[in-house]
C-alpha positions in Angstrom: 0.0 0.0 0.0 1.2 3.4 -0.8 1.8 6.1 1.9 2.9 9.6 2.3 5.8 10.9 4.5 5.6 14.2 6.5 8.2 15.5 8.9 7.5 17.5 12.1 9.3 18.4 15.3 11.5 20.9 17.0 14.2 21.1 14.3 15.3 20.0 10.8 16.4 16.4 11.8 13.2 14.6 10.5 13.5 16.4 7.2 17.2 15.5 6.9 16.4 11.8 7.6 13.6 11.8 5.0 16.1 13.2 2.5 19.0 10.9 3.4 16.8 7.9 3.2 15.3 9.1 -0.1 11.8 8.7 1.3 10.5 11.5 -1.0 11.7 14.0 -3.5 10.1 17.3 -2.3 9.9 19.5 0.8 6.9 20.5 2.9 6.4 23.7 5.1 7.5 22.3 8.4 10.6 20.6 7.1 13.6 23.0 7.4 12.2 25.3 10.2 12.2 25.3 14.0 8.8 24.8 15.5 6.8 23.6 18.5 3.4 22.0 18.8 1.5 25.2 19.5 3.0 26.9 16.4 2.1 23.9 14.1 -1.4 23.6 15.5 -2.1 27.4 15.2 -0.6 27.4 11.7 -2.9 24.6 10.6 -6.0 26.1 12.2 -5.2 29.4 10.4 -4.6 27.5 7.1 -1.1 29.0 7.0 -2.4 32.6 6.8 0.6 34.1 8.6 3.2 31.6 7.6 6.5 33.3 6.8 5.0 36.8 7.0 5.8 39.8 9.2 9.2 38.5 9.8 11.6 39.8 12.5 15.1 38.9 13.5 16.0 36.5 16.3 19.2 35.0 17.6 21.3 38.2 17.0 20.1 38.5 13.4 21.0 34.9 12.5 17.4 33.6 12.0 14.0 35.0 11.1 10.7 34.5 13.0 7.2 34.9 11.8 3.9 35.7 13.6 3.4 32.1 14.7 6.9 32.1 16.3 8.2 29.6 13.7 11.9 30.3 13.0 13.7 30.1 9.7 17.4 29.4 9.9 18.1 28.7 6.2 16.2 31.0 3.9 18.3 34.2 3.3 21.9 35.0 2.4 24.2 35.7 5.3 27.3 37.7 6.0 30.6 36.2 7.0 29.6 36.3 10.6 26.5 34.3 9.9 24.0 37.2 10.3 21.4 37.8 7.6 22.2 40.4 5.0 20.7 43.9 5.3 18.8 43.6 2.0 17.2 40.2 2.8 13.8 41.6 2.0 14.8 41.6 -1.7 14.6 37.8 -1.5 11.4 37.6 0.6 8.9 37.3 -2.3 10.8 34.4 -3.9 11.0 32.6 -0.6 7.3 33.1 0.0 6.5 31.6 -3.3 8.6 28.6 -2.5 6.8 28.1 0.8 3.4 28.5 -0.9 4.3 25.5 -3.1 5.2 23.5 0.0 2.0 24.5 1.7 0.0 23.3 -1.3 1.9 20.0 -1.2 1.0 19.6 2.4 -2.7 20.3 1.9 -2.8 17.8 -1.0 -1.1 15.1 1.2 -3.4 15.7 4.1 -6.5 15.5 1.8 -5.1 12.4 0.0 -6.6 9.0 0.8 -3.2 7.4 1.5 -2.1 6.8 5.1 0.7 8.9 6.5 4.0 8.3 8.3 5.1 11.2 10.3 8.8 11.5 11.3 9.0 13.5 14.6 11.8 14.7 16.8 10.8 15.7 20.3 9.1 14.5 23.4 6.6 11.7 23.5 4.0 13.9 25.2 4.1 16.5 22.4 4.1 13.7 19.7 1.0 12.2 21.2 -0.8 15.6 21.4 0.1 16.5 17.8 -0.8 13.0 16.5 -4.2 13.2 18.1 -4.9 16.7 16.8 -3.8 15.9 13.2 -5.8 12.6 13.1 -9.0 14.3 14.2 -8.4 17.4 12.1 -7.8 15.4 8.8 -9.7 12.1 9.7 -6.6 10.1 8.8 -4.6 7.4 10.3 -1.0 8.7 11.0 1.8 6.5 12.2 4.3 8.6 14.1 8.0 7.6 14.2 9.4 9.5 17.2 13.1 10.1 17.9 13.4 10.8 21.6 15.5 10.0 24.6 12.5 9.2 26.7 11.2 5.8 27.7 7.4 5.3 27.4 5.5 4.4 30.5 2.6 2.9 28.4 1.9 1.9 24.9 0.6 4.6 22.6 -1.2 3.4 19.5 0.9 3.8 16.3 3.7 5.7 17.9 7.0 4.0 17.2 10.1 5.1 19.3 13.6 5.5 18.0 16.0 6.0 20.9 18.4 9.0 20.3 20.3 10.8 23.1 21.7 13.9 21.4 21.2 16.1 18.3 23.9 14.3 16.3 22.1 11.0 16.8 18.8 12.6 15.8 20.4 13.4 12.4 21.8 9.9 11.8 19.6 7.8 9.7 20.8 4.6 11.4 18.9 5.5 14.5 15.7 6.0 12.5 15.6 3.2 10.0 14.3 0.4 12.2 11.4 2.6 13.4 10.6 3.7 9.8 10.6 0.1 8.6 8.2 -0.8 11.4 5.9 2.1 10.4 5.9 0.8 6.9 4.9 -2.6 8.1 2.1 -1.2 10.1 0.9 0.8 7.1 0.6 -2.4 5.2 -2.0 -3.5 7.7 -3.9 -0.3 7.4 -7.1 -2.2 6.6 -7.2 -3.2 10.2 -7.1 0.4 11.5 -10.2 2.4 12.2 -10.1 6.0 11.0 -10.6 8.7 13.6 -14.0 10.4 13.4 -13.7 14.0 12.3 -14.5 16.5 15.0 -15.7 20.0 14.9 -13.8 20.9 18.1 -12.0 24.2 17.8 -8.4 24.2 19.2 -7.7 27.3 21.2 -5.0 29.5 19.9 -2.2 29.8 22.4 -0.8 33.1 21.4 
């Protein structure tokens, strides 16, 4: 059975793994950015209305941040000291068009009938919260592969854990590959999974 791959989490590690393992040939809006759950949920609830807009500097002018609080470390040319160049706004329209393409791909994936494997780097608690939100929002089965240093205290349906203990390990595909293969195996049994009933519950914006 075919499936789609998305990447989520606090940094670029899941997107790097998807690229290194050649799991897909394109990027999505949450791939090469720094986010948290609240920012992702608010962004989805807004249908990306404020994504990469009204930017301001963070980290001593090394990164940009948008209205959601999503941070962009890779989008604009930098000076020798790593700070973003003064005329970065000359590139903004082009970058925004690139992100609009990625957003449209994300929408298409979430509206597609294929099941989803999500690669996630972060805590189990936040992975479970985001998984439940996205399954209810899109009425889809999503198998999460979570790279974390935490040990679960209970089984969580369709959350597969890859044990990593530092950022370097989170960027090493050898720590992910068994979990991803397990997710693919579960997806093959998707006919035994029951889709989540769509809910009209509105998630409160947190900022």
